[in-house]
C-alpha positions in Angstrom: -99.7 7.0 55.7 -98.1 7.0 52.3 -95.8 4.8 50.2 -93.2 6.8 48.4 -91.7 4.8 45.5 -88.7 6.3 43.6 -86.9 5.1 40.6 -83.2 6.6 40.5 -80.0 6.0 38.8 -77.9 3.5 40.6 -74.8 5.8 41.2 -77.3 8.2 43.0 -78.3 5.7 45.7 -75.6 6.5 48.3 -76.4 10.3 48.0 -80.0 9.6 48.3 -79.6 7.5 51.2 -77.3 10.1 53.0 -79.8 12.8 52.4 -82.8 10.6 53.5 -80.8 9.9 56.7 -80.1 13.8 57.2 -83.9 14.2 56.9 -84.7 11.6 59.6 -85.9 8.9 57.3 -84.2 5.8 58.0 -86.2 3.0 56.9 -86.5 2.0 53.3 -86.5 -0.9 50.8 -84.0 -1.0 47.9 -84.5 -3.1 44.7 -82.7 -3.3 41.5 -84.9 -2.6 38.6 -84.8 -2.1 34.9 -86.7 0.4 32.8 -87.0 2.9 30.1 -88.2 6.4 29.6 -87.1 9.4 27.7 -83.7 8.0 27.7 -84.5 5.6 25.1 -81.5 3.3 25.7 -78.5 3.1 23.6 -77.0 0.8 20.8 -74.2 -1.6 21.6 -72.1 -3.8 19.4 -71.5 -7.2 20.5 -69.6 -9.7 18.6 -70.0 -7.7 15.5 -73.8 -7.5 16.0 -75.6 -4.3 16.7 -77.9 -4.5 19.5 -80.4 -1.9 20.9 -80.5 -1.8 24.8 -83.7 0.1 25.7 -84.0 -1.3 29.3 -81.6 0.6 31.6 -80.5 -0.2 35.2 -82.5 1.6 37.8 -82.8 1.3 41.6 -86.3 1.3 43.0 -86.6 2.8 46.7 -89.6 2.3 48.6 -90.4 4.2 51.8 -93.6 4.1 53.9 -94.0 7.2 55.8 -96.5 9.0 58.0 -98.2 12.0 56.3 -95.9 14.5 58.0 -92.8 12.9 56.6 -94.2 12.8 52.9 -92.7 16.2 51.8 -89.3 15.8 53.6 -89.0 12.4 52.0 -89.7 13.6 48.5 -87.5 16.7 48.8 -84.6 14.4 50.2 -84.8 12.0 47.2 -84.9 14.9 44.6 -81.9 16.6 46.4 -79.8 13.4 46.3 -80.9 12.2 42.7 -81.1 15.5 40.7 -78.4 16.0 38.2 -78.7 18.2 34.9 -79.0 15.2 32.7 -82.0 13.4 31.4 -83.0 10.2 33.3 -82.8 11.1 36.9 -85.9 9.1 37.6 -89.4 9.5 38.8 -91.1 9.6 42.3 -94.8 8.1 43.0 -96.6 8.7 46.1 -99.4 6.1 46.9 -101.9 5.8 49.8 -101.3 3.1 52.4 -104.4 1.6 53.7 -103.1 -0.3 56.7 -99.6 -1.2 58.3 -99.0 -3.8 60.8 -95.7 -4.6 62.7 -95.5 -8.2 62.9 -93.3 -8.5 65.9 -95.6 -6.3 68.2 -98.9 -6.3 66.5 -98.9 -2.6 66.4 -101.0 -0.9 63.6 -101.4 2.4 61.6 -98.8 5.2 62.0 -97.2 3.6 65.1 -96.3 0.5 63.1 -94.6 2.7 60.4 -92.6 4.5 63.0 
């Protein structure tokens, strides 16, 4: 079992969700996030004062999957989020030690679904 965490551009979320659905991945958690990377932010003028904005809006997508769904999940995220521009995001894959479905008490791979 793995936890796939992806930070993507907010405008790419609908495309990523659609490609994930097409790949058979339906369960995910979405969180708004802010961060910076190679994009390094931008400069903005507010009431005559120059401000540097280096935390940009991102979306965090978390998906717990069984081992056989890891690669299709990664490929779907890349397919839905990739553009030719810098700042498309990052994907992290972490091991999941245990998963328990609260309603039924199922554990392990059966609980992830």
